[in-house]
All heavy atoms as an XYZ file, in Angstrom:
653
protein
N     188.617    138.703     75.254
C     187.945    138.062     76.379
C     188.694    136.813     76.779
O     189.175    136.057     75.996
C     186.487    137.663     75.926
C     185.678    137.070     76.962
S     184.004    136.978     76.378
C     183.438    135.635     77.299
N     188.809    136.633     78.089
C     189.618    135.538     78.657
C     188.764    134.281     78.694
O     187.608    134.294     79.075
C     190.080    135.902     80.044
C     190.908    134.818     80.700
C     191.223    135.178     82.119
C     191.879    133.995     82.800
N     191.983    134.154     84.213
N     189.380    133.116     78.294
C     188.707    131.840     78.407
C     188.940    131.323     79.854
O     190.074    131.351     80.352
C     189.274    130.830     77.421
C     188.874    131.150     76.017
O     187.831    131.772     75.779
N     189.697    130.737     75.042
N     187.911    130.831     80.484
C     188.006    130.323     81.808
C     188.304    128.845     81.808
O     187.762    128.089     80.952
C     186.704    130.528     82.576
S     186.348    132.241     82.866
N     189.067    128.387     82.724
C     189.321    126.941     82.900
C     188.091    126.377     83.616
O     187.295    127.096     84.200
C     190.592    126.692     83.699
O     190.385    127.168     85.041
C     191.790    127.323     83.103
N     187.995    125.074     83.586
C     186.877    124.406     84.256
C     186.921    124.635     85.772
O     185.906    124.763     86.420
C     186.848    122.903     83.953
O     188.030    122.284     84.415
N     188.134    124.748     86.307
C     188.286    125.010     87.749
C     187.765    126.410     88.083
O     187.085    126.613     89.103
C     189.742    124.850     88.146
C     189.966    125.060     89.644
C     191.442    124.867     90.025
O     192.188    124.185     89.308
O     191.798    125.448     91.076
N     188.135    127.402     87.238
C     187.639    128.749     87.461
C     186.127    128.833     87.360
O     185.459    129.509     88.120
C     188.308    129.697     86.441
C     189.773    129.942     86.692
C     190.412    130.771     85.618
O     190.029    130.621     84.414
O     191.370    131.525     85.923
N     185.552    128.087     86.390
C     184.097    128.055     86.232
C     183.449    127.438     87.470
O     182.429    127.960     87.946
C     183.686    127.274     84.960
C     184.003    128.007     83.701
S     183.106    129.533     83.529
C     181.457    128.957     83.326
N     184.006    126.350     87.953
C     183.492    125.701     89.155
C     183.530    126.672     90.350
O     182.582    126.730     91.163
C     184.220    124.434     89.463
C     183.862    123.299     88.503
O     182.853    123.343     87.838
N     184.803    122.334     88.392
N     184.648    127.383     90.493
C     184.775    128.341     91.610
C     183.730    129.466     91.450
O     183.106    129.871     92.439
C     186.171    128.932     91.648
C     187.186    127.993     92.187
O     186.860    127.016     92.862
N     188.459    128.215     91.863
N     183.540    129.942     90.247
C     182.542    130.978     89.969
C     181.176    130.497     90.330
O     180.398    131.197     90.994
C     182.642    131.445     88.524
C     181.686    132.485     88.175
N     181.713    133.780     88.636
C     180.549    132.439     87.390
C     180.708    134.448     88.174
N     180.013    133.688     87.410
N     180.824    129.316     89.891
C     179.496    128.746     90.194
C     179.316    128.530     91.699
O     178.263    128.796     92.247
C     179.297    127.416     89.467
C     179.127    127.599     87.938
C     179.126    126.318     87.159
O     179.183    125.212     87.817
O     179.086    126.357     85.946
N     180.363    128.056     92.336
C     180.291    127.844     93.792
C     180.090    129.205     94.519
O     179.265    129.282     95.424
C     181.574    127.196     94.315
C     181.606    126.891     95.768
C     182.878    126.245     96.211
C     182.879    125.920     97.678
N     183.034    127.070     98.531
N     180.780    130.234     94.071
C     180.638    131.570     94.682
C     179.205    132.087     94.488
O     178.615    132.677     95.376
C     181.603    132.563     94.101
C     183.037    132.279     94.609
O     183.251    131.646     95.611
N     184.013    132.781     93.833
N     178.671    131.830     93.302
C     177.265    132.280     93.023
C     176.298    131.539     93.932
O     175.362    132.115     94.449
C     176.885    132.052     91.549
C     177.547    133.008     90.568
C     177.008    134.402     90.731
O     176.176    134.731     91.547
N     177.520    135.277     89.914
N     176.517    130.215     94.103
C     175.651    129.435     94.998
C     175.764    129.911     96.433
O     174.769    130.015     97.130
C     176.001    127.966     94.905
C     175.568    127.258     93.596
C     176.099    125.823     93.575
C     174.096    127.283     93.427
N     176.969    130.269     96.851
C     177.192    130.752     98.218
C     176.449    132.052     98.421
O     175.832    132.271     99.457
C     178.668    130.942     98.483
C     179.464    129.606     98.624
O     178.791    128.572     98.814
O     180.696    129.637     98.572
N     176.507    132.935     97.422
C     175.868    134.211     97.522
C     174.323    134.035     97.550
O     173.613    134.599     98.387
C     176.237    135.133     96.310
C     177.712    135.555     96.494
C     175.328    136.342     96.245
C     178.274    136.246     95.259
N     173.821    133.141     96.697
C     172.394    132.900     96.637
C     171.910    132.298     97.977
O     170.914    132.740     98.535
C     172.045    131.913     95.485
O     172.491    132.505     94.307
C     170.603    131.626     95.428
N     172.650    131.352     98.500
C     172.276    130.719     99.769
C     172.304    131.768    100.877
O     171.457    131.818    101.740
C     173.239    129.565    100.091
O     173.199    128.637     98.994
C     172.897    128.872    101.387
N     173.327    132.553    100.878
C     173.452    133.599    101.918
C     172.289    134.575    101.827
O     171.724    134.988    102.885
C     174.792    134.346    101.729
O     174.910    135.380    102.636
N     171.936    134.971    100.659
C     170.776    135.879    100.483
C     169.464    135.257    100.919
O     168.688    135.910    101.638
C     170.659    136.311     99.029
S     171.957    137.427     98.482
N     169.253    133.994    100.566
C     168.048    133.309    101.000
C     168.001    133.187    102.531
O     166.964    133.395    103.127
C     167.981    131.939    100.350
C     167.593    131.964     98.888
C     167.502    130.571     98.322
C     167.149    130.619     96.842
N     167.120    129.287     96.254
N     169.130    132.880    103.137
C     169.190    132.740    104.605
C     168.904    134.091    105.294
O     168.167    134.157    106.290
C     170.530    132.193    105.050
C     170.710    130.743    104.664
O     169.753    130.051    104.389
N     171.935    130.258    104.647
N     169.478    135.126    104.721
C     169.257    136.466    105.312
C     167.807    136.910    105.158
O     167.224    137.427    106.093
C     170.160    137.539    104.592
O     171.493    137.257    104.800
N     167.195    136.606    104.021
C     165.790    136.942    103.806
C     164.910    136.154    104.764
O     163.962    136.708    105.329
C     165.412    136.686    102.355
C     164.010    137.107    101.932
C     163.773    138.558    102.185
C     163.743    136.761    100.455
N     165.150    134.909    104.936
C     164.382    134.053    105.839
C     164.512    134.560    107.255
O     163.509    134.621    108.002
C     164.847    132.607    105.764
N     165.678    134.978    107.660
C     165.909    135.528    108.986
C     165.128    136.796    109.193
O     164.550    137.048    110.232
C     167.375    135.697    109.226
C     167.757    135.887    110.671
C     169.262    135.912    110.853
C     169.616    135.829    112.319
N     171.051    135.729    112.538
N     165.149    137.660    108.194
C     164.380    138.943    108.249
C     162.923    138.656    108.404
O     162.216    139.271    109.205
C     164.631    139.716    106.952
C     165.796    140.671    106.936
C     165.911    141.307    105.571
C     165.678    141.758    108.020
N     162.397    137.698    107.632
C     160.970    137.397    107.724
C     160.638    136.790    109.091
O     159.593    137.142    109.668
C     160.588    136.375    106.611
C     160.557    136.972    105.242
C     160.129    135.951    104.212
C     160.080    136.553    102.836
N     159.730    135.556    101.827
N     161.515    135.972    109.626
C     161.280    135.344    110.902
C     161.268    136.428    111.999
O     160.373    136.474    112.851
C     162.416    134.390    111.199
C     162.293    133.678    112.556
C     163.450    132.722    112.763
O     163.726    131.932    111.871
O     164.031    132.790    113.852
N     162.231    137.376    111.955
C     162.278    138.478    112.948
C     161.038    139.332    112.819
O     160.529    139.771    113.854
C     163.551    139.293    112.754
C     164.764    138.543    113.240
O     164.655    137.625    114.022
N     165.933    138.968    112.791
N     160.555    139.573    111.640
C     159.382    140.391    111.471
C     158.177    139.744    112.169
O     157.449    140.437    112.856
C     159.091    140.606    109.967
O     160.228    141.222    109.363
C     157.869    141.478    109.741
N     158.018    138.449    111.986
C     156.908    137.762    112.634
C     157.054    137.758    114.143
O     156.095    137.958    114.868
C     156.751    136.336    112.085
C     156.023    136.340    110.786
C     156.577    136.137    109.531
C     154.657    136.626    110.548
N     155.623    136.269    108.581
C     154.432    136.565    109.178
C     153.575    136.945    111.409
C     153.197    136.804    108.608
C     152.339    137.181    110.835
C     152.153    137.096    109.452
N     158.283    137.518    114.591
C     158.560    137.552    116.016
C     158.263    138.934    116.630
O     157.667    139.075    117.669
C     159.994    137.181    116.340
C     160.282    135.711    116.181
C     161.752    135.411    116.513
C     162.067    133.944    116.326
N     163.465    133.680    116.595
N     158.679    139.975    115.883
C     158.442    141.331    116.320
C     156.918    141.651    116.355
O     156.447    142.275    117.300
C     159.155    142.350    115.450
C     160.673    142.283    115.575
C     161.391    143.044    114.476
O     160.800    143.515    113.531
N     162.703    143.156    114.629
N     156.213    141.211    115.319
C     154.778    141.462    115.287
C     154.083    140.760    116.456
O     153.193    141.332    117.107
C     154.178    141.003    113.977
C     154.561    141.904    112.827
C     153.956    141.399    111.535
N     154.366    142.207    110.431
C     154.150    141.921    109.159
N     153.450    140.851    108.888
N     154.606    142.673    108.205
N     154.427    139.495    116.687
C     153.790    138.740    117.776
C     154.160    139.395    119.129
O     153.278    139.435    120.008
C     154.206    137.270    117.752
C     153.619    136.461    116.607
C     154.205    135.082    116.610
C     152.110    136.402    116.766
N     155.369    139.831    119.266
C     155.732    140.489    120.567
C     154.951    141.771    120.747
O     154.504    142.054    121.852
C     157.230    140.777    120.531
N     154.739    142.529    119.665
C     153.937    143.775    119.777
C     152.510    143.462    120.140
O     151.926    144.168    120.963
C     154.024    144.572    118.468
C     153.243    145.872    118.521
C     153.345    146.667    117.249
C     152.588    147.948    117.394
N     152.688    148.820    116.258
N     151.946    142.423    119.528
C     150.533    142.043    119.827
C     150.425    141.670    121.297
O     149.533    142.109    122.005
C     150.063    140.916    118.890
C     149.861    141.485    117.491
C     148.797    140.256    119.380
C     149.647    140.427    116.413
N     151.367    140.843    121.787
C     151.325    140.424    123.174
C     151.479    141.623    124.103
O     150.788    141.737    125.109
C     152.444    139.403    123.448
N     152.384    142.525    123.773
C     152.594    143.756    124.573
C     151.328    144.582    124.623
O     150.898    145.025    125.714
C     153.764    144.552    124.019
C     153.914    145.862    124.697
N     154.459    146.031    125.913
C     153.603    147.124    124.252
C     154.481    147.308    126.216
N     153.969    147.988    125.202
N     150.709    144.811    123.448
C     149.488    145.620    123.397
C     148.359    144.962    124.218
O     147.636    145.650    124.940
C     149.043    145.801    121.925
C     149.954    146.759    121.151
O     150.747    147.450    121.730
N     149.816    146.741    119.860
N     148.217    143.664    124.071
C     147.182    142.998    124.829
C     147.373    143.130    126.344
O     146.449    143.449    127.096
C     147.131    141.500    124.445
C     146.026    140.772    125.131
C     144.727    140.720    124.780
C     146.152    140.055    126.344
N     144.039    140.024    125.664
C     144.864    139.576    126.692
C     147.187    139.729    127.189
C     144.605    138.782    127.780
C     146.927    138.972    128.297
C     145.639    138.475    128.596
N     148.632    142.881    126.788
C     148.935    143.003    128.230
C     148.700    144.400    128.766
O     148.049    144.601    129.777
C     150.369    142.600    128.508
C     150.622    141.143    128.652
C     152.037    140.842    129.246
N     153.085    141.603    128.568
C     153.729    141.182    127.493
N     153.441    140.008    126.961
N     154.664    141.920    126.971
N     149.271    145.414    128.062
C     149.130    146.764    128.599
C     147.726    147.277    128.527
O     147.283    147.931    129.470
C     150.078    147.724    127.800
O     149.794    147.647    126.416
C     151.560    147.385    128.064
N     146.991    146.928    127.498
C     145.559    147.400    127.405
C     144.737    146.674    128.437
O     143.800    147.263    129.019
C     145.042    147.185    126.013
C     145.711    148.120    125.018
C     145.300    147.842    123.611
N     146.073    148.726    122.719
C     146.107    148.562    121.426
N     145.447    147.581    120.837
N     146.853    149.356    120.672
N     145.005    145.433    128.701
C     144.283    144.693    129.749
C     144.520    145.318    131.073
O     143.573    145.556    131.859
C     144.729    143.228    129.739
C     143.902    142.377    130.674
O     142.717    142.639    130.858
N     144.527    141.391    131.254
N     145.744    145.636    131.405
C     146.077    146.284    132.696
C     145.486    147.666    132.768
O     144.998    148.087    133.818
C     147.576    146.353    132.864
C     148.209    144.982    133.108
C     149.724    145.112    133.181
N     150.318    143.777    133.268
C     151.575    143.523    132.944
N     152.410    144.457    132.597
N     152.043    142.275    133.075
N     145.516    148.398    131.697
C     145.008    149.756    131.680
C     143.456    149.725    131.946
O     142.966    150.599    132.656
C     145.255    150.409    130.281
C     144.877    151.847    130.070
C     145.672    152.746    131.009
C     145.160    152.237    128.607
N     142.788    148.753    131.395
C     141.344    148.699    131.549
C     140.951    148.343    132.997
O     139.830    148.594    133.374
C     140.745    147.653    130.622
O     141.106    146.373    130.995
N     141.877    147.879    133.800
C     141.567    147.489    135.167
C     141.969    148.587    136.192
O     141.711    148.396    137.358
C     142.288    146.204    135.507
C     141.800    145.021    134.680
C     142.496    143.720    135.022
O     143.197    143.615    135.962
N     142.323    142.721    134.131
N     142.441    149.673    135.727
C     142.785    150.788    136.668
C     141.544    151.514    137.078
O     140.581    151.684    136.285
C     143.752    151.789    135.999
C     145.126    151.254    135.592
C     145.945    152.317    134.899
C     145.889    150.693    136.807
N     141.538    152.010    138.307
C     140.366    152.790    138.781
C     140.535    154.270    138.404
O     141.584    154.650    137.898
C     140.139    152.610    140.311
C     141.329    153.109    141.110
O     141.945    154.062    140.769
N     141.595    152.450    142.232
N     139.538    155.065    138.701
C     139.525    156.466    138.292
C     140.680    157.254    138.918
O     141.274    158.119    138.273
C     138.203    157.155    138.648
C     137.072    156.674    137.712
O     137.369    156.240    136.595
O     135.891    156.740    138.146
N     141.006    156.974    140.201
C     142.115    157.679    140.855
C     143.458    157.366    140.172
O     144.271    158.248    139.978
C     142.151    157.308    142.321
N     143.638    156.107    139.818
C     144.871    155.717    139.141
C     144.965    156.349    137.757
O     146.044    156.784    137.308
C     144.961    154.201    139.054
C     145.160    153.528    140.423
C     144.956    152.051    140.355
O     144.061    151.524    139.614
N     145.759    151.289    141.113
N     143.841    156.372    137.070
C     143.828    157.023    135.735
C     144.145    158.505    135.862
O     144.874    159.052    135.021
C     142.471    156.818    135.042
C     142.122    155.399    134.618
C     140.683    155.354    134.084
C     143.094    154.912    133.595
N     143.601    159.130    136.875
C     143.848    160.547    137.111
C     145.326    160.814    137.344
O     145.911    161.751    136.816
C     143.023    161.080    138.266
C     143.097    162.560    138.468
C     142.223    163.044    139.597
C     142.396    164.568    139.763
N     141.587    165.047    140.907
N     145.966    159.917    138.129
C     147.393    160.034    138.351
C     148.208    159.970    137.048
O     149.243    160.592    136.917
C     147.895    158.905    139.295
C     147.482    159.123    140.718
O     147.095    160.257    141.092
O     147.558    158.139    141.514
N     147.712    159.174    136.091
C     148.376    159.060    134.836
C     147.966    160.144    133.826
O     148.515    160.260    132.740
C     148.025    157.689    134.195
C     148.587    156.488    134.938
C     148.006    155.203    134.305
C     150.072    156.459    134.913
N     146.988    160.934    134.200
C     146.504    162.021    133.311
C     145.590    161.453    132.231
O     145.501    162.026    131.132
N     144.927    160.355    132.482
C     144.023    159.746    131.513
C     142.577    159.803    132.011
O     142.344    159.892    133.200
C     144.406    158.283    131.264
C     145.758    158.029    130.669
C     146.115    156.545    130.661
C     145.905    158.616    129.265
N     141.660    159.707    131.069
C     140.253    159.637    131.403
C     139.737    158.264    131.021
O     140.384    157.527    130.272
C     139.420    160.711    130.686
O     139.490    160.416    129.270
C     139.973    162.126    130.960
N     138.544    157.960    131.484
C     137.889    156.685    131.094
C     137.702    156.654    129.599
O     137.811    155.559    128.978
C     136.587    156.516    131.824
N     137.409    157.780    128.992
C     137.247    157.844    127.510
C     138.545    157.468    126.821
O     138.547    156.789    125.793
C     136.733    159.208    127.091
N     139.658    157.975    127.342
C     140.983    157.666    126.765
C     141.253    156.153    126.791
O     141.691    155.546    125.825
C     142.117    158.359    127.514
C     142.057    159.908    127.398
O     141.518    160.378    126.368
O     142.565    160.538    128.321
N     140.926    155.579    127.937
C     141.108    154.150    128.100
C     140.209    153.330    127.181
O     140.654    152.400    126.510
C     140.853    153.701    129.576
C     140.858    152.238    129.748
C     141.912    154.341    130.486
N     138.984    153.727    127.099
C     138.008    153.078    126.210
C     138.476    153.101    124.781
O     138.424    152.113    124.063
C     136.643    153.705    126.373
C     135.561    152.917    125.616
O     135.452    151.721    125.864
O     134.832    153.551    124.809
N     138.960    154.261    124.348
C     139.446    154.421    122.985
C     140.670    153.510    122.714
O     140.754    152.820    121.695
C     139.882    155.869    122.743
C     140.346    156.131    121.286
C     140.741    157.583    121.096
O     140.743    158.397    122.028
N     141.087    157.916    119.885
N     141.580    153.419    123.698
C     142.751    152.552    123.545
C     142.395    151.101    123.543
O     142.910    150.304    122.764
C     143.773    152.901    124.661
C     145.074    152.173    124.543
C     145.869    152.549    123.309
O     145.781    153.719    122.856
O     146.650    151.707    122.821
N     141.500    150.690    124.441
C     141.164    149.271    124.574
C     140.393    148.774    123.375
O     140.497    147.591    123.023
C     140.319    149.063    125.880
C     139.716    147.696    125.967
C     141.230    149.360    127.124
N     139.645    149.651    122.684
C     138.890    149.198    121.505
C     139.772    149.032    120.248
O     139.302    148.462    119.237
C     137.821    150.246    121.193
C     136.696    150.196    122.197
C     135.620    151.277    121.866
N     134.561    151.304    122.841
C     133.443    150.637    122.718
N     133.246    149.881    121.717
N     132.536    150.714    123.679
N     141.013    149.457    120.297
C     141.896    149.278    119.147
C     142.208    147.800    118.920
O     142.280    147.050    119.894
C     143.215    149.979    119.337
C     143.193    151.478    119.287
C     144.599    152.026    119.452
C     144.648    153.513    119.519
N     146.009    153.984    119.763
N     142.386    147.385    117.692
C     142.851    146.004    117.432
C     144.221    145.812    118.090
O     145.046    146.711    118.139
C     142.922    145.913    115.887
C     142.184    147.089    115.379
C     142.212    148.142    116.433
N     144.492    144.600    118.570
C     145.743    144.335    119.288
C     146.978    144.548    118.378
O     148.061    144.765    118.864
C     145.779    142.939    119.888
C     144.842    142.852    121.056
C     145.551    141.876    118.888
N     146.831    144.456    117.073
C     148.007    144.609    116.192
C     148.306    146.040    115.895
O     149.291    146.344    115.275
C     147.783    143.845    114.895
C     146.566    144.228    114.113
C     146.478    145.205    113.174
C     145.298    143.633    114.206
N     145.245    145.257    112.706
C     144.461    144.305    113.304
C     144.764    142.584    114.970
C     143.105    143.987    113.141
C     143.428    142.284    114.788
C     142.632    143.014    113.906
N     147.501    146.972    116.398
C     147.783    148.430    116.155
C     148.257    149.079    117.435
O     147.990    148.698    118.510
C     146.518    149.135    115.656
C     146.180    148.748    114.246
C     145.110    149.642    113.748
C     144.805    149.336    112.274
N     143.870    150.218    111.733
C-alpha cells in the first residue's frame, strides 16, 4: 500500500469536497425544477379548466366534448 504525502491527501480531500458540493448543488437544482414544474402544471390546469368551463354548448360540440366531460374535468384538483 502506498503512503500518501500531505499534499496528495489535501488534493484527495479537496476532490471529495468538490464532488460533495457538486452533488448537493445538482440535487438542489433538481428539487427546485420539480417545484417549478409542479407550480407550472397547477397554473396550466387552472387556466385551461377555467377557460373550458366558460365554453358554450356549440363550442363544446366542436371540440367533441359534453357538459358532463367538462364538469368531470373541472372538478379535478388543480394538481392532477
